[in-house]
C-alpha positions in Angstrom: 6.7 -47.7 -8.8 5.9 -50.1 -5.9 8.5 -51.4 -3.5 8.5 -54.8 -5.2 8.9 -53.2 -8.7 11.8 -51.0 -7.5 13.6 -54.0 -5.9 13.0 -56.2 -8.9 14.3 -53.5 -11.3 17.6 -53.7 -9.5 18.2 -57.5 -9.9 20.7 -58.8 -12.4 20.9 -62.2 -13.9 24.3 -63.9 -14.6 24.0 -66.9 -16.8 26.1 -70.0 -16.1 27.3 -68.9 -12.6 28.6 -70.6 -10.5 28.3 -73.5 -12.9 27.0 -74.0 -16.4 23.2 -74.1 -16.5 22.6 -71.9 -13.4 20.9 -68.5 -13.9 22.4 -66.7 -10.9 20.1 -64.0 -9.5 22.4 -61.2 -8.3 20.9 -59.1 -5.5 24.0 -56.9 -5.0 22.7 -54.1 -7.4 19.9 -53.6 -4.9 22.5 -52.3 -2.4 23.8 -49.8 -5.0 20.4 -48.0 -4.7 19.7 -46.7 -1.1 16.0 -46.2 -2.1 15.7 -49.8 -3.1 17.3 -51.0 0.1 15.0 -48.9 2.2 12.0 -50.1 0.2 13.0 -53.7 0.7 13.7 -53.4 4.4 10.5 -51.4 5.0 8.5 -54.0 3.0 9.8 -56.9 5.1 9.4 -55.1 8.4 5.8 -54.2 7.6 5.1 -57.7 6.5 6.5 -59.1 9.7 4.6 -56.6 11.9 1.3 -57.4 10.1 1.8 -61.2 10.0 3.3 -61.6 13.5 1.7 -58.8 15.7 2.9 -60.7 18.8 6.4 -59.9 17.7 9.4 -62.2 17.1 12.5 -62.8 19.3 15.1 -63.2 16.6 15.8 -62.8 12.9 18.1 -65.6 11.8 20.2 -64.8 8.7 21.9 -67.3 6.4 25.5 -66.9 5.5 26.2 -64.7 3.7 23.5 -62.7 1.9 21.1 -63.0 4.8 23.7 -60.9 6.7 23.1 -58.0 4.4 19.6 -57.2 5.4 18.8 -59.5 8.4 20.5 -57.3 11.0 18.7 -54.2 9.7 15.3 -56.0 9.9 16.2 -57.1 13.5 17.2 -53.6 14.5 13.9 -52.2 13.2 11.9 -54.9 15.0 14.0 -54.4 18.2 14.9 -58.1 18.3 18.2 -59.9 18.1 20.0 -61.1 15.0 21.5 -64.6 14.9 23.9 -65.7 12.2 23.9 -69.1 10.6 27.4 -69.6 9.2 29.2 -72.2 7.0 30.8 -74.8 9.2 34.1 -73.8 10.8 33.4 -70.1 10.9 31.9 -69.8 14.5 33.7 -70.1 17.8 32.4 -72.0 20.7 29.8 -74.8 20.9 27.7 -75.1 17.8 25.0 -77.2 16.3 25.6 -78.4 12.7 23.3 -79.4 9.8 24.2 -80.7 6.4 22.3 -79.7 3.2 22.3 -80.2 -0.5 22.3 -77.1 -2.8 21.3 -77.1 -6.4 25.0 -77.3 -7.2 26.7 -79.1 -4.3 26.7 -80.1 -0.6 27.5 -77.9 2.4 27.1 -77.6 6.2 25.8 -74.8 8.3 26.2 -74.1 12.0 24.6 -71.9 14.7 26.0 -71.0 18.1 24.4 -73.6 20.5 23.4 -70.8 22.9 22.2 -68.3 20.3 18.5 -68.9 20.8 16.4 -69.7 23.9 13.8 -72.4 24.2 10.5 -71.4 22.5 12.0 -68.2 20.9 10.0 -67.1 17.9 12.3 -66.9 14.9 12.1 -65.7 11.3 14.7 -67.0 8.9 15.9 -64.7 6.1 18.0 -65.2 3.0 18.2 -63.7 -0.4 16.7 -66.5 -2.5 15.0 -69.8 -2.2 15.7 -72.4 -4.9 15.7 -76.0 -3.9 15.2 -75.2 -0.2 18.2 -77.1 1.1 19.9 -74.3 3.0 16.6 -72.9 4.4 15.6 -76.4 5.6 19.1 -76.8 7.3 18.6 -73.4 9.0 15.2 -74.6 10.3 16.8 -77.8 11.6 19.4 -75.7 13.4 16.7 -73.5 15.0 14.9 -76.6 16.2 18.2 -77.9 17.7 18.2 -74.7 19.8 14.5 -75.6 20.8 13.2 -72.4 19.2 10.3 -72.1 16.7 10.5 -71.0 13.1 7.5 -68.8 12.5 8.3 -67.9 8.8 10.9 -67.8 6.1 11.5 -64.5 4.2 13.3 -64.3 0.9 13.8 -61.6 -1.6 13.4 -64.1 -4.5 11.6 -67.4 -4.9 12.6 -69.5 -7.9 9.1 -71.1 -7.8 9.8 -73.8 -10.5 12.4 -75.4 -8.2 9.7 -75.9 -5.5 12.0 -75.2 -2.6 9.2 -73.3 -0.7 7.0 -76.5 -0.6 9.8 -78.4 1.2 9.9 -76.0 4.2 8.1 -76.5 7.5 6.9 -73.0 8.1 5.1 -70.4 5.9 7.2 -68.7 3.2 7.1 -65.1 2.1 9.0 -63.8 -0.9 9.0 -60.3 -2.4 9.6 -61.5 -5.9 8.7 -64.8 -7.6 10.6 -65.9 -10.7 9.4 -68.6 -13.1 11.3 -70.6 -15.7 14.8 -70.6 -14.1 
């Protein structure tokens, strides 16, 4: 079984969560299988090393599922991990960006001093749907005067076309149609 097949076999779909009509893609069962976690992390690290041989300065993970695997990827790449949190969760000076989700509106923030000018950054999250949260993350990275080199997702809900709204290349392990 390939890395992608192993990770995909661990996914669980929860209908009508968090609201009616949403087919929630649950990644948590991946973390019940250490072999699947290792396959996913290794897959992403290899992709980054092949796609960005010059290296990256930071992995930026979105609250909260990007925190599950972003730090491990950063550790393997010997670069820093920077969290993007929901507004009000970070101390000190922050930059803020608002975004629309497929089922609401929210705000993200990043520590104002988390990235240096011209840092090369990869943004990671579990899933791309409409692209709102990923676009907000990119806006925050730009407010830090850093550069988004790529977005990485476990899952791309391609019918929602979120990937096409982003301003850097997108890589997803798994694409799902018809959600």
